[in-house]
C-alpha positions in Angstrom: 113.1 -102.1 38.8 109.9 -100.2 38.0 109.9 -98.1 34.5 109.7 -94.4 34.7 108.9 -93.0 31.8 109.6 -89.5 32.5 113.5 -90.3 33.9 114.6 -92.8 31.0 116.0 -91.1 28.1 114.7 -90.7 24.7 114.3 -94.5 22.8 114.9 -96.1 25.9 112.6 -99.1 25.8 110.5 -100.5 29.0 110.7 -103.7 30.3 108.0 -105.3 29.0 106.5 -103.0 25.9 102.7 -104.2 26.2 100.9 -101.8 27.9 103.0 -99.1 26.9 103.0 -96.6 23.7 105.8 -94.3 22.2 105.1 -90.6 22.3 106.9 -88.7 19.8 107.6 -85.4 20.6 107.9 -82.0 18.0 111.6 -82.2 18.5 111.9 -86.0 17.2 112.5 -87.3 20.7 109.9 -89.5 22.4 109.1 -91.2 25.7 107.4 -94.2 26.4 103.7 -94.1 28.3 102.0 -96.5 29.9 98.6 -97.1 28.6 95.6 -96.3 30.8 93.5 -98.3 28.9 92.4 -100.7 31.5 92.3 -98.0 34.5 88.9 -97.9 35.8 87.2 -94.4 35.8 85.9 -93.2 39.4 82.6 -92.8 40.1 82.7 -88.8 38.7 84.3 -89.9 35.7 82.2 -92.2 34.9 79.3 -90.0 35.4 80.5 -87.1 33.4 81.6 -89.8 30.4 78.1 -90.7 30.5 76.9 -87.3 30.0 78.9 -86.2 27.3 76.7 -87.4 24.1 73.5 -85.7 25.2 75.3 -82.4 26.5 76.9 -82.3 23.2 73.8 -83.0 21.2 72.2 -80.1 23.7 75.2 -77.6 22.6 74.7 -77.8 19.2 70.9 -77.6 19.4 70.9 -74.3 21.5 74.0 -73.4 18.7 71.6 -73.7 15.8 68.6 -71.8 17.5 70.9 -69.1 18.2 72.7 -69.3 14.1 70.7 -66.2 13.0 72.2 -63.8 15.6 75.7 -65.7 15.5 76.4 -66.4 11.8 78.6 -63.1 11.7 80.3 -63.6 14.9 83.7 -66.0 15.0 82.3 -68.5 17.8 85.5 -70.7 17.7 85.1 -73.6 20.4 81.3 -72.3 21.2 79.9 -75.6 21.3 82.1 -77.1 23.3 82.0 -74.3 26.2 78.2 -74.8 25.9 78.4 -78.7 26.2 80.9 -78.1 29.3 78.6 -75.7 31.1 75.5 -78.3 30.3 77.5 -80.8 31.8 78.1 -78.9 34.9 74.1 -78.1 35.5 73.6 -81.8 35.0 76.0 -83.1 37.1 74.8 -80.4 39.9 71.3 -80.3 39.3 70.3 -83.1 37.6 69.0 -81.2 34.4 70.6 -79.4 32.0 70.2 -75.1 32.2 72.0 -72.2 31.6 73.4 -71.2 34.7 77.2 -71.7 34.0 77.0 -70.2 31.0 76.7 -66.6 32.7 80.1 -65.5 32.1 80.0 -66.8 28.5 81.5 -64.2 25.6 80.5 -65.6 22.1 84.0 -64.7 20.5 87.2 -65.1 21.1 90.2 -62.7 22.7 90.5 -60.6 19.6 86.9 -59.8 19.4 85.3 -60.0 23.0 82.5 -57.7 23.3 84.2 -54.9 25.9 86.5 -54.7 22.8 84.0 -53.4 20.7 81.3 -52.1 22.9 82.6 -49.9 25.9 79.5 -48.7 27.2 78.0 -49.2 30.8 75.6 -51.7 31.5 72.7 -52.2 33.9 70.0 -54.8 33.5 67.0 -55.7 36.1 63.9 -57.7 36.0 60.5 -55.7 36.7 57.0 -57.3 36.5 58.2 -60.4 34.8 60.4 -58.4 32.1 64.3 -57.9 31.2 65.2 -54.4 31.4 68.9 -53.4 29.5 70.1 -50.1 29.7 73.3 -49.7 27.9 75.2 -46.6 27.3 75.7 -45.6 23.8 77.3 -42.2 21.8 80.3 -40.9 22.3 82.7 -43.1 22.3 80.9 -45.7 23.9 81.5 -48.1 20.8 84.6 -48.4 19.0 85.1 -47.6 15.5 87.8 -50.2 14.4 88.1 -48.4 10.7 86.4 -45.8 8.6 84.3 -48.4 7.0 81.0 -48.5 10.0 78.8 -45.5 9.8 76.8 -46.8 12.8 75.7 -49.5 15.4 72.8 -50.8 17.0 71.8 -52.9 20.2 69.8 -56.2 20.6 68.6 -57.9 23.3 68.4 -61.4 22.9 66.3 -64.5 24.4 66.4 -68.2 24.4 64.8 -70.2 26.7 63.1 -73.8 27.4 65.1 -77.3 27.9 67.9 -77.2 25.6 67.6 -81.1 26.1 64.5 -80.9 23.6 64.6 -79.0 20.2 60.6 -78.9 20.6 61.1 -76.7 23.7 63.6 -74.0 23.0 62.3 -70.8 21.8 64.0 -67.5 20.7 62.9 -63.9 21.1 64.8 -60.4 20.2 64.2 -56.5 20.6 66.7 -54.5 18.1 67.1 -50.6 19.3 67.3 -48.1 16.5 70.5 -47.2 14.4 73.0 -45.1 16.0 75.4 -42.8 13.9 78.9 -42.5 14.3 78.8 -39.0 12.9 75.9 -37.6 14.8 76.1 -36.2 18.3 79.8 -37.0 19.0 80.8 -36.8 22.2 77.3 -36.8 23.5 76.2 -40.1 25.9 73.0 -41.6 26.4 71.4 -45.1 27.4 69.9 -47.3 25.1 66.7 -48.9 26.9 65.4 -52.3 25.9 63.4 -54.9 27.4 61.7 -58.0 26.9 59.7 -60.2 28.3 60.6 -63.8 30.9 59.1 -67.1 30.4 56.8 -67.7 33.8 58.6 -71.3 34.0 61.5 -72.1 31.7 65.1 -71.8 32.3 66.7 -68.8 29.8 69.6 -67.1 29.2 69.5 -63.0 27.8 71.9 -62.1 25.3 73.2 -58.5 24.3 74.8 -57.8 20.8 76.0 -54.9 19.3 76.2 -55.1 15.2 77.8 -52.2 13.0 76.5 -51.3 10.2 77.9 -49.6 6.9 80.1 -51.0 4.1 79.3 -54.5 4.7 80.5 -54.6 7.7 77.4 -56.6 9.5 79.0 -60.2 8.2 82.5 -59.0 9.8 83.3 -60.8 13.6 85.6 -57.5 14.2 82.5 -55.0 14.0 80.1 -57.9 16.0 80.1 -58.4 19.6 77.8 -60.9 22.0 77.9 -61.7 25.1 75.3 -63.6 28.1 74.2 -60.5 30.0 72.0 -62.9 32.4 71.0 -66.1 33.2 67.6 -67.4 34.9 64.4 -69.9 35.5 61.4 -67.7 35.3 60.8 -64.7 37.0 60.6 -66.3 40.6 63.7 -68.1 41.0 66.4 -65.4 39.6 70.2 -65.6 39.0 
């Protein structure tokens, strides 16, 4: 009779304890589970496992480069998300790029970009430059408390091979500061533009930071997400 650990009551011993281990549940009960240490990995799993160390290092490298603009954020599992995205691109294209990071929000659910910045976002590429238009003024940025007095917008560009620290570059451009107490109800567009690299892979991000009374360092008053990814300005995403 074959041992089925899912159907046996907690505490039941398998016919042979060799090759099994005991799994303890939170309620104090448990069950025997067969070890998988000798189970061969299929080709896809082997390829994925082989890239883990490389993609983890790439994620840490990119995170370190972005630290000047992310130190005020609650980035949570950012490195894990980046490593997974780099692994996908490595398996798909044979090289790491930023394709699978195009929907990345740098903070968890409590501090997502859309919870702070409500303004309409538009972007386009023209003459080798990425142009951003975001609505500001009125209620386009949420004032979570009485502490912030204003806010500004940044367009940030990271480009280069994430597998090489020497090739990674970061550039940014920052808007003027918009005050909450000026132009209430008046909406306008903040326009920013930044040069794209000719050939390297790149990732463009938009960040909104509130100012006043030391709120710049709080995740609640900062938001950042990926705006667009691409490769040079001839192969666009």
